[in-house]
N, CA, C, O and the ligand as a Tripos MOL2 file, in Angstrom:
@<TRIPOS>MOLECULE
protein
  245   243    62     0     0
PROTEIN
NO_CHARGES

@<TRIPOS>ATOM
      1 N         -24.3540  -11.7930   64.6680 N.3       1 MET1
      2 CA        -24.3490  -11.5710   66.1100 C.3       1 MET1
      3 C         -22.9730  -11.0810   66.5430 C.2       1 MET1
      4 O         -21.9520  -11.6540   66.1610 O.2       1 MET1
      5 N         -22.9520  -10.0330   67.3310 N.am      2 THR2
      6 CA        -21.6770   -9.5230   67.8090 C.3       2 THR2
      7 C         -21.6500   -9.5880   69.3280 C.2       2 THR2
      8 O         -22.6860   -9.5130   69.9890 O.2       2 THR2
      9 N         -20.4570   -9.7280   69.8590 N.am      3 LYS3
     10 CA        -20.2930   -9.7090   71.3050 C.3       3 LYS3
     11 C         -18.9880   -8.9880   71.6070 C.2       3 LYS3
     12 O         -18.1060   -8.8670   70.7570 O.2       3 LYS3
     13 N         -18.8950   -8.5160   72.8400 N.am      4 LYS4
     14 CA        -17.6780   -7.8090   73.2140 C.3       4 LYS4
     15 C         -16.9240   -8.6470   74.2250 C.2       4 LYS4
     16 O         -17.4310   -8.9390   75.3080 O.2       4 LYS4
     17 N         -15.7230   -9.0270   73.8700 N.am      5 THR5
     18 CA        -14.9050   -9.8220   74.7720 C.3       5 THR5
     19 C         -13.4400   -9.6130   74.3870 C.2       5 THR5
     20 O         -13.1350   -8.8880   73.4400 O.2       5 THR5
     21 N         -12.5490  -10.2480   75.1210 N.am      6 GLU6
     22 CA        -11.1330  -10.0900   74.8190 C.3       6 GLU6
     23 C         -10.7920  -10.7800   73.5100 C.2       6 GLU6
     24 O         -11.0760  -11.9620   73.3200 O.2       6 GLU6
     25 N         -10.1860  -10.0290   72.6220 N.am      7 CYS7
     26 CA         -9.7120  -10.6030   71.3750 C.3       7 CYS7
     27 C          -8.5840  -11.5900   71.6910 C.2       7 CYS7
     28 O          -7.7000  -11.2800   72.4890 O.2       7 CYS7
     29 N          -8.6080  -12.7780   71.0680 N.am      8 VAL8
     30 CA         -7.5980  -13.7900   71.3760 C.3       8 VAL8
     31 C          -6.2160  -13.3780   70.8690 C.2       8 VAL8
     32 O          -5.2060  -13.9430   71.2900 O.2       8 VAL8
     33 N          -6.1690  -12.4040   69.9750 N.am      9 ILE9
     34 CA         -4.8690  -12.0060   69.4080 C.3       9 ILE9
     35 C          -4.2970  -10.7950   70.1330 C.2       9 ILE9
     36 O          -3.1440  -10.8240   70.5620 O.2       9 ILE9
     37 N          -5.0850   -9.7290   70.2770 N.am     10 CYS10
     38 CA         -4.5220   -8.4960   70.8410 C.3      10 CYS10
     39 C          -4.9140   -8.2860   72.3070 C.2      10 CYS10
     40 O          -4.4210   -7.3560   72.9450 O.2      10 CYS10
     41 N          -5.7970   -9.1390   72.8510 N.am     11 ASP11
     42 CA         -6.2070   -9.0610   74.2530 C.3      11 ASP11
     43 C          -6.9450   -7.7740   74.6050 C.2      11 ASP11
     44 O          -7.1110   -7.4630   75.7840 O.2      11 ASP11
     45 N          -7.3880   -7.0220   73.6010 N.am     12 GLU12
     46 CA         -8.2180   -5.8490   73.8690 C.3      12 GLU12
     47 C          -9.6760   -6.2960   73.9000 C.2      12 GLU12
     48 O         -10.0830   -7.1780   73.1440 O.2      12 GLU12
     49 N         -10.4680   -5.6670   74.7980 N.am     13 VAL13
     50 CA        -11.8970   -5.9890   74.8220 C.3      13 VAL13
     51 C         -12.5520   -5.2390   73.6680 C.2      13 VAL13
     52 O         -12.6650   -4.0140   73.6900 O.2      13 VAL13
     53 N         -12.9720   -5.9810   72.6780 N.am     14 ARG14
     54 CA        -13.5500   -5.3990   71.4660 C.3      14 ARG14
     55 C         -14.6980   -6.2670   70.9840 C.2      14 ARG14
     56 O         -14.9390   -7.3580   71.5020 O.2      14 ARG14
     57 N         -15.3960   -5.7600   69.9860 N.am     15 VAL15
     58 CA        -16.3940   -6.5910   69.3100 C.3      15 VAL15
     59 C         -15.6340   -7.6310   68.5010 C.2      15 VAL15
     60 O         -14.7990   -7.2940   67.6620 O.2      15 VAL15
     61 N         -15.9320   -8.8870   68.7610 N.am     16 VAL16
     62 CA        -15.1850   -9.9550   68.1080 C.3      16 VAL16
     63 C         -16.1430  -10.8420   67.3140 C.2      16 VAL16
     64 O         -17.3580  -10.8010   67.5060 O.2      16 VAL16
     65 N         -15.5690  -11.6400   66.4240 N.am     17 ASP17
     66 CA        -16.3900  -12.5690   65.6570 C.3      17 ASP17
     67 C         -16.4690  -13.9070   66.3720 C.2      17 ASP17
     68 O         -16.0680  -14.0060   67.5320 O.2      17 ASP17
     69 N         -16.9750  -14.9340   65.7110 N.am     18 GLU18
     70 CA        -17.1750  -16.2270   66.3680 C.3      18 GLU18
     71 C         -15.8620  -16.8730   66.7740 C.2      18 GLU18
     72 O         -15.8480  -17.7560   67.6310 O.2      18 GLU18
     73 N         -14.7590  -16.4490   66.1730 N.am     19 ASP19
     74 CA        -13.4480  -16.9720   66.5620 C.3      19 ASP19
     75 C         -12.8040  -16.1260   67.6550 C.2      19 ASP19
     76 O         -11.6530  -16.3550   68.0250 O.2      19 ASP19
     77 N         -13.5530  -15.1400   68.1750 N.am     20 GLU20
     78 CA        -13.0600  -14.2160   69.2040 C.3      20 GLU20
     79 C         -11.8400  -13.4490   68.7140 C.2      20 GLU20
     80 O         -10.8670  -13.2510   69.4420 O.2      20 GLU20
     81 N         -11.9240  -13.0270   67.4660 N.am     21 ILE21
     82 CA        -10.8850  -12.1820   66.8760 C.3      21 ILE21
     83 C         -11.5410  -10.8680   66.4750 C.2      21 ILE21
     84 O         -12.5710  -10.8700   65.8020 O.2      21 ILE21
     85 N         -10.9460   -9.7330   66.8880 N.am     22 CYS22
     86 CA        -11.5380   -8.4440   66.5700 C.3      22 CYS22
     87 C         -11.2980   -8.0990   65.1010 C.2      22 CYS22
     88 O         -10.4540   -8.6950   64.4320 O.2      22 CYS22
     89 N         -12.0600   -7.1260   64.6230 N.am     23 ALA23
     90 CA        -11.9980   -6.7810   63.2040 C.3      23 ALA23
     91 C         -10.5910   -6.3470   62.8050 C.2      23 ALA23
     92 O         -10.1200   -6.6690   61.7140 O.2      23 ALA23
     93 N          -9.9230   -5.6130   63.6960 N.am     24 GLU24
     94 CA         -8.5800   -5.1320   63.3660 C.3      24 GLU24
     95 C          -7.6120   -6.2820   63.1350 C.2      24 GLU24
     96 O          -6.8790   -6.3020   62.1470 O.2      24 GLU24
     97 N          -7.6170   -7.2330   64.0520 N.am     25 CYS25
     98 CA         -6.7170   -8.3760   63.9080 C.3      25 CYS25
     99 C          -7.1310   -9.2260   62.7090 C.2      25 CYS25
    100 O          -6.2920   -9.8260   62.0370 O.2      25 CYS25
    101 N          -8.4230   -9.2670   62.4560 N.am     26 HIS26
    102 CA         -8.9160  -10.0280   61.3170 C.3      26 HIS26
    103 C          -8.3360   -9.4770   60.0340 C.2      26 HIS26
    104 O          -7.8870  -10.2320   59.1720 O.2      26 HIS26
    105 N          -8.3460   -8.1550   59.9070 N.am     27 GLU27
    106 CA         -7.8190   -7.5380   58.6940 C.3      27 GLU27
    107 C          -6.3420   -7.8370   58.5520 C.2      27 GLU27
    108 O          -5.8640   -8.1250   57.4550 O.2      27 GLU27
    109 N          -5.6140   -7.7710   59.6660 N.am     28 GLU28
    110 CA         -4.1880   -8.0890   59.6100 C.3      28 GLU28
    111 C          -3.9770   -9.5220   59.1740 C.2      28 GLU28
    112 O          -3.1140   -9.8200   58.3480 O.2      28 GLU28
    113 N          -4.7900  -10.4130   59.7500 N.am     29 ASN29
    114 CA         -4.7040  -11.8280   59.3950 C.3      29 ASN29
    115 C          -4.9340  -12.0370   57.9150 C.2      29 ASN29
    116 O          -4.2020  -12.7760   57.2570 O.2      29 ASN29
    117 N          -5.9620  -11.3770   57.3960 N.am     30 GLU30
    118 CA         -6.2750  -11.5500   55.9880 C.3      30 GLU30
    119 C          -5.1610  -11.0100   55.1230 C.2      30 GLU30
    120 O          -4.8340  -11.5880   54.0870 O.2      30 GLU30
    121 N          -4.5730   -9.8970   55.5470 N.am     31 ALA31
    122 CA         -3.4660   -9.3340   54.7880 C.3      31 ALA31
    123 C          -2.2870  -10.2980   54.7900 C.2      31 ALA31
    124 O          -1.6390  -10.5010   53.7630 O.2      31 ALA31
    125 N          -2.0100  -10.9000   55.9660 N.am     32 ASP32
    126 CA         -0.9320  -11.8840   56.0630 C.3      32 ASP32
    127 C          -1.1910  -13.0600   55.1330 C.2      32 ASP32
    128 O          -0.2980  -13.5130   54.4170 O.2      32 ASP32
    129 N          -2.4320  -13.5480   55.1580 N.am     33 THR33
    130 CA         -2.7830  -14.6940   54.3220 C.3      33 THR33
    131 C          -2.6090  -14.3420   52.8510 C.2      33 THR33
    132 O          -2.0840  -15.1400   52.0750 O.2      33 THR33
    133 N          -3.0500  -13.1490   52.4690 N.am     34 ALA34
    134 CA         -2.9290  -12.7250   51.0790 C.3      34 ALA34
    135 C          -1.4580  -12.6560   50.6840 C.2      34 ALA34
    136 O          -1.0880  -13.0720   49.5860 O.2      34 ALA34
    137 N          -0.6250  -12.1360   51.5720 N.am     35 ASP35
    138 CA          0.8130  -12.0670   51.2990 C.3      35 ASP35
    139 C           1.3940  -13.4540   51.1080 C.2      35 ASP35
    140 O           2.1930  -13.6940   50.2020 O.2      35 ASP35
    141 N           0.9730  -14.3760   51.9870 N.am     36 GLU36
    142 CA          1.4870  -15.7450   51.8890 C.3      36 GLU36
    143 C           1.0570  -16.4050   50.5880 C.2      36 GLU36
    144 O           1.8340  -17.1160   49.9500 O.2      36 GLU36
    145 N          -0.1910  -16.1610   50.2050 N.am     37 LEU37
    146 CA         -0.6810  -16.7380   48.9490 C.3      37 LEU37
    147 C           0.0990  -16.1720   47.7780 C.2      37 LEU37
    148 O           0.5070  -16.9080   46.8790 O.2      37 LEU37
    149 N           0.3060  -14.8560   47.7910 N.am     38 ARG38
    150 CA          1.0550  -14.2260   46.7120 C.3      38 ARG38
    151 C           2.4650  -14.7910   46.6470 C.2      38 ARG38
    152 O           2.9850  -15.0540   45.5630 O.2      38 ARG38
    153 N           3.0860  -14.9780   47.8190 N.am     39 ALA39
    154 CA          4.4460  -15.5170   47.8780 C.3      39 ALA39
    155 C           4.4920  -16.9190   47.2810 C.2      39 ALA39
    156 O           5.5130  -17.3410   46.7390 O.2      39 ALA39
    157 N           3.3560  -17.6450   47.3880 N.am     40 ALA40
    158 CA          3.2810  -18.9980   46.8440 C.3      40 ALA40
    159 C           2.8310  -18.9950   45.3910 C.2      40 ALA40
    160 O           2.6450  -20.0540   44.7920 O.2      40 ALA40
    161 N           2.6550  -17.7960   44.8200 N.am     41 GLY41
    162 CA          2.2780  -17.7100   43.4170 C.3      41 GLY41
    163 C           0.7980  -17.8990   43.1780 C.2      41 GLY41
    164 O           0.3810  -18.2160   42.0640 O.2      41 GLY41
    165 N          -0.0120  -17.7050   44.2310 N.am     42 ILE42
    166 CA         -1.4650  -17.8500   44.0980 C.3      42 ILE42
    167 C          -2.0940  -16.4690   44.1950 C.2      42 ILE42
    168 O          -1.7100  -15.6610   45.0410 O.2      42 ILE42
    169 N          -3.0640  -16.2050   43.3220 N.am     43 ASP43
    170 CA         -3.7500  -14.9190   43.3490 C.3      43 ASP43
    171 C          -4.7670  -14.9140   44.4810 C.2      43 ASP43
    172 O          -5.7500  -15.6520   44.4090 O.2      43 ASP43
    173 N          -4.5660  -14.0980   45.5390 N.am     44 PRO44
    174 CA         -5.4730  -14.1240   46.7000 C.3      44 PRO44
    175 C          -6.8640  -13.6000   46.3750 C.2      44 PRO44
    176 O          -7.7780  -13.7470   47.1860 O.2      44 PRO44
    177 N          -7.0450  -12.9910   45.2040 N.am     45 THR45
    178 CA         -8.3800  -12.5090   44.8500 C.3      45 THR45
    179 C          -9.1980  -13.5930   44.1530 C.2      45 THR45
    180 O         -10.3830  -13.3980   43.8810 O.2      45 THR45
    181 N          -8.5700  -14.7360   43.8620 N.am     46 ASP46
    182 CA         -9.3250  -15.8600   43.3020 C.3      46 ASP46
    183 C         -10.3570  -16.3450   44.3120 C.2      46 ASP46
    184 O         -10.2090  -16.1000   45.5100 O.2      46 ASP46
    185 N         -11.3830  -17.0180   43.8550 N.am     47 ALA47
    186 CA        -12.3870  -17.5770   44.7520 C.3      47 ALA47
    187 C         -11.7290  -18.5890   45.6840 C.2      47 ALA47
    188 O         -10.8220  -19.3130   45.2740 O.2      47 ALA47
    189 N         -12.1810  -18.6430   46.9360 N.am     48 PRO48
    190 CA        -11.5760  -19.5770   47.9060 C.3      48 PRO48
    191 C         -11.5020  -21.0040   47.3800 C.2      48 PRO48
    192 O         -10.5430  -21.7200   47.6700 O.2      48 PRO48
    193 N         -12.5000  -21.4250   46.6130 N.am     49 VAL49
    194 CA        -12.5010  -22.7900   46.1040 C.3      49 VAL49
    195 C         -11.3560  -22.9950   45.1090 C.2      49 VAL49
    196 O         -10.7780  -24.0800   45.0390 O.2      49 VAL49
    197 N         -11.0360  -21.9720   44.3540 N.am     50 ILE50
    198 CA         -9.9230  -22.0610   43.3940 C.3      50 ILE50
    199 C          -8.6040  -22.1090   44.1560 C.2      50 ILE50
    200 O          -7.7120  -22.8910   43.8250 O.2      50 ILE50
    201 N          -8.4910  -21.2650   45.1790 N.am     51 ILE51
    202 CA         -7.2790  -21.2430   45.9910 C.3      51 ILE51
    203 C          -7.0920  -22.5980   46.6690 C.2      51 ILE51
    204 O          -5.9860  -23.1380   46.6920 O.2      51 ILE51
    205 N          -8.1820  -23.1480   47.2240 N.am     52 ALA52
    206 CA         -8.1030  -24.4450   47.8940 C.3      52 ALA52
    207 C          -7.6620  -25.5300   46.9160 C.2      52 ALA52
    208 O          -6.8600  -26.3990   47.2580 O.2      52 ALA52
    209 N          -8.1920  -25.4720   45.7030 N.am     53 ALA53
    210 CA         -7.8240  -26.4630   44.6860 C.3      53 ALA53
    211 C          -6.3500  -26.3230   44.3160 C.2      53 ALA53
    212 O          -5.6430  -27.3130   44.1330 O.2      53 ALA53
    213 N          -5.9070  -25.0820   44.2120 N.am     54 GLU54
    214 CA         -4.4970  -24.8240   43.8590 C.3      54 GLU54
    215 C          -3.5740  -25.3360   44.9640 C.2      54 GLU54
    216 O          -2.5450  -25.9550   44.6900 O.2      54 GLU54
    217 N          -3.9530  -25.0720   46.2110 N.am     55 ILE55
    218 CA         -3.1390  -25.5360   47.3310 C.3      55 ILE55
    219 C          -3.1160  -27.0600   47.3680 C.2      55 ILE55
    220 O          -2.0660  -27.6650   47.5820 O.2      55 ILE55
    221 N          -4.2780  -27.6770   47.1570 N.am     56 ALA56
    222 CA         -4.3760  -29.1420   47.1650 C.3      56 ALA56
    223 C          -3.4760  -29.7190   46.0790 C.2      56 ALA56
    224 O          -2.8040  -30.7290   46.2890 O.2      56 ALA56
    225 N          -3.4670  -29.0670   44.9110 N.am     57 ARG57
    226 CA         -2.6340  -29.5520   43.8070 C.3      57 ARG57
    227 C          -1.1520  -29.5010   44.2100 C.2      57 ARG57
    228 O          -0.3780  -30.4070   43.8990 O.2      57 ARG57
    229 N          -0.7780  -28.4250   44.9070 N.am     58 ARG58
    230 CA          0.6230  -28.2930   45.3130 C.3      58 ARG58
    231 C           0.9900  -29.2960   46.3930 C.2      58 ARG58
    232 O           2.0920  -29.8440   46.3990 O.2      58 ARG58
    233 N           0.0490  -29.5320   47.3120 N.am     59 VAL59
    234 CA          0.3480  -30.4200   48.4360 C.3      59 VAL59
    235 C           0.3260  -31.8790   47.9960 C.2      59 VAL59
    236 O           1.1870  -32.6690   48.3830 O.2      59 VAL59
    237 N          -0.6650  -32.2270   47.1850 N.am     60 PHE60
    238 CA         -0.8610  -33.6360   46.8390 C.3      60 PHE60
    239 C          -0.3240  -33.9800   45.4480 C.2      60 PHE60
    240 O          -0.1790  -35.1500   45.0950 O.2      60 PHE60
    241 N          -0.0310  -32.9260   44.6590 N.am     61 GLY61
    242 CA          0.3990  -33.1740   43.2800 C.3      61 GLY61
    243 C           1.8180  -33.6740   43.2880 C.2      61 GLY61
    244 O           2.3820  -33.9480   42.2280 O.2      61 GLY61
    245 ZN         -7.5880   -8.0420   68.1610 Zn       62 ZN62
@<TRIPOS>BOND
     1     1     2 1
     2     2     3 1
     3     3     4 2
     4     3     5 am
     5     5     6 1
     6     6     7 1
     7     7     8 2
     8     7     9 am
     9     9    10 1
    10    10    11 1
    11    11    12 2
    12    11    13 am
    13    13    14 1
    14    14    15 1
    15    15    16 2
    16    15    17 am
    17    17    18 1
    18    18    19 1
    19    19    20 2
    20    19    21 am
    21    21    22 1
    22    22    23 1
    23    23    24 2
    24    23    25 am
    25    25    26 1
    26    26    27 1
    27    27    28 2
    28    27    29 am
    29    29    30 1
    30    30    31 1
    31    31    32 2
    32    31    33 am
    33    33    34 1
    34    34    35 1
    35    35    36 2
    36    35    37 am
    37    37    38 1
    38    38    39 1
    39    39    40 2
    40    39    41 am
    41    41    42 1
    42    42    43 1
    43    43    44 2
    44    43    45 am
    45    45    46 1
    46    46    47 1
    47    47    48 2
    48    47    49 am
    49    49    50 1
    50    50    51 1
    51    51    52 2
    52    51    53 am
    53    53    54 1
    54    54    55 1
    55    55    56 2
    56    55    57 am
    57    57    58 1
    58    58    59 1
    59    59    60 2
    60    59    61 am
    61    61    62 1
    62    62    63 1
    63    63    64 2
    64    63    65 am
    65    65    66 1
    66    66    67 1
    67    67    68 2
    68    67    69 am
    69    69    70 1
    70    70    71 1
    71    71    72 2
    72    71    73 am
    73    73    74 1
    74    74    75 1
    75    75    76 2
    76    75    77 am
    77    77    78 1
    78    78    79 1
    79    79    80 2
    80    79    81 am
    81    81    82 1
    82    82    83 1
    83    83    84 2
    84    83    85 am
    85    85    86 1
    86    86    87 1
    87    87    88 2
    88    87    89 am
    89    89    90 1
    90    90    91 1
    91    91    92 2
    92    91    93 am
    93    93    94 1
    94    94    95 1
    95    95    96 2
    96    95    97 am
    97    97    98 1
    98    98    99 1
    99    99   100 2
   100    99   101 am
   101   101   102 1
   102   102   103 1
   103   103   104 2
   104   103   105 am
   105   105   106 1
   106   106   107 1
   107   107   108 2
   108   107   109 am
   109   109   110 1
   110   110   111 1
   111   111   112 2
   112   111   113 am
   113   113   114 1
   114   114   115 1
   115   115   116 2
   116   115   117 am
   117   117   118 1
   118   118   119 1
   119   119   120 2
   120   119   121 am
   121   121   122 1
   122   122   123 1
   123   123   124 2
   124   123   125 am
   125   125   126 1
   126   126   127 1
   127   127   128 2
   128   127   129 am
   129   129   130 1
   130   130   131 1
   131   131   132 2
   132   131   133 am
   133   133   134 1
   134   134   135 1
   135   135   136 2
   136   135   137 am
   137   137   138 1
   138   138   139 1
   139   139   140 2
   140   139   141 am
   141   141   142 1
   142   142   143 1
   143   143   144 2
   144   143   145 am
   145   145   146 1
   146   146   147 1
   147   147   148 2
   148   147   149 am
   149   149   150 1
   150   150   151 1
   151   151   152 2
   152   151   153 am
   153   153   154 1
   154   154   155 1
   155   155   156 2
   156   155   157 am
   157   157   158 1
   158   158   159 1
   159   159   160 2
   160   159   161 am
   161   161   162 1
   162   162   163 1
   163   163   164 2
   164   163   165 am
   165   165   166 1
   166   166   167 1
   167   167   168 2
   168   167   169 am
   169   169   170 1
   170   170   171 1
   171   171   172 2
   172   171   173 am
   173   173   174 1
   174   174   175 1
   175   175   176 2
   176   175   177 am
   177   177   178 1
   178   178   179 1
   179   179   180 2
   180   179   181 am
   181   181   182 1
   182   182   183 1
   183   183   184 2
   184   183   185 am
   185   185   186 1
   186   186   187 1
   187   187   188 2
   188   187   189 am
   189   189   190 1
   190   190   191 1
   191   191   192 2
   192   191   193 am
   193   193   194 1
   194   194   195 1
   195   195   196 2
   196   195   197 am
   197   197   198 1
   198   198   199 1
   199   199   200 2
   200   199   201 am
   201   201   202 1
   202   202   203 1
   203   203   204 2
   204   203   205 am
   205   205   206 1
   206   206   207 1
   207   207   208 2
   208   207   209 am
   209   209   210 1
   210   210   211 1
   211   211   212 2
   212   211   213 am
   213   213   214 1
   214   214   215 1
   215   215   216 2
   216   215   217 am
   217   217   218 1
   218   218   219 1
   219   219   220 2
   220   219   221 am
   221   221   222 1
   222   222   223 1
   223   223   224 2
   224   223   225 am
   225   225   226 1
   226   226   227 1
   227   227   228 2
   228   227   229 am
   229   229   230 1
   230   230   231 1
   231   231   232 2
   232   231   233 am
   233   233   234 1
   234   234   235 1
   235   235   236 2
   236   235   237 am
   237   237   238 1
   238   238   239 1
   239   239   240 2
   240   239   241 am
   241   241   242 1
   242   242   243 1
   243   243   244 2
@<TRIPOS>SUBSTRUCTURE
     1 MET1         2 RESIDUE 1 A MET
     2 THR2         6 RESIDUE 1 A THR
     3 LYS3        10 RESIDUE 1 A LYS
     4 LYS4        14 RESIDUE 1 A LYS
     5 THR5        18 RESIDUE 1 A THR
     6 GLU6        22 RESIDUE 1 A GLU
     7 CYS7        26 RESIDUE 1 A CYS
     8 VAL8        30 RESIDUE 1 A VAL
     9 ILE9        34 RESIDUE 1 A ILE
    10 CYS10       38 RESIDUE 1 A CYS
    11 ASP11       42 RESIDUE 1 A ASP
    12 GLU12       46 RESIDUE 1 A GLU
    13 VAL13       50 RESIDUE 1 A VAL
    14 ARG14       54 RESIDUE 1 A ARG
    15 VAL15       58 RESIDUE 1 A VAL
    16 VAL16       62 RESIDUE 1 A VAL
    17 ASP17       66 RESIDUE 1 A ASP
    18 GLU18       70 RESIDUE 1 A GLU
    19 ASP19       74 RESIDUE 1 A ASP
    20 GLU20       78 RESIDUE 1 A GLU
    21 ILE21       82 RESIDUE 1 A ILE
    22 CYS22       86 RESIDUE 1 A CYS
    23 ALA23       90 RESIDUE 1 A ALA
    24 GLU24       94 RESIDUE 1 A GLU
    25 CYS25       98 RESIDUE 1 A CYS
    26 HIS26      102 RESIDUE 1 A HIS
    27 GLU27      106 RESIDUE 1 A GLU
    28 GLU28      110 RESIDUE 1 A GLU
    29 ASN29      114 RESIDUE 1 A ASN
    30 GLU30      118 RESIDUE 1 A GLU
    31 ALA31      122 RESIDUE 1 A ALA
    32 ASP32      126 RESIDUE 1 A ASP
    33 THR33      130 RESIDUE 1 A THR
    34 ALA34      134 RESIDUE 1 A ALA
    35 ASP35      138 RESIDUE 1 A ASP
    36 GLU36      142 RESIDUE 1 A GLU
    37 LEU37      146 RESIDUE 1 A LEU
    38 ARG38      150 RESIDUE 1 A ARG
    39 ALA39      154 RESIDUE 1 A ALA
    40 ALA40      158 RESIDUE 1 A ALA
    41 GLY41      162 RESIDUE 1 A GLY
    42 ILE42      166 RESIDUE 1 A ILE
    43 ASP43      170 RESIDUE 1 A ASP
    44 PRO44      174 RESIDUE 1 A PRO
    45 THR45      178 RESIDUE 1 A THR
    46 ASP46      182 RESIDUE 1 A ASP
    47 ALA47      186 RESIDUE 1 A ALA
    48 PRO48      190 RESIDUE 1 A PRO
    49 VAL49      194 RESIDUE 1 A VAL
    50 ILE50      198 RESIDUE 1 A ILE
    51 ILE51      202 RESIDUE 1 A ILE
    52 ALA52      206 RESIDUE 1 A ALA
    53 ALA53      210 RESIDUE 1 A ALA
    54 GLU54      214 RESIDUE 1 A GLU
    55 ILE55      218 RESIDUE 1 A ILE
    56 ALA56      222 RESIDUE 1 A ALA
    57 ARG57      226 RESIDUE 1 A ARG
    58 ARG58      230 RESIDUE 1 A ARG
    59 VAL59      234 RESIDUE 1 A VAL
    60 PHE60      238 RESIDUE 1 A PHE
    61 GLY61      242 RESIDUE 1 A GLY
    62 ZN62       245 GROUP 0 **** ****
């Protein structure tokens, strides 16, 4: 389901997802997250469950 409303990040009226973030900002967000994961030595192309496990190991290990 798509709707058009103000994106919470760029304030442009665009088609947004359930978090009210437009596709453009979403891509930027994902790129940022991938960069952060890489900086932490985690492969961002790993399955989310593997990344979550790796992060948990770092936080709780
Ligand atoms: Zn946006």
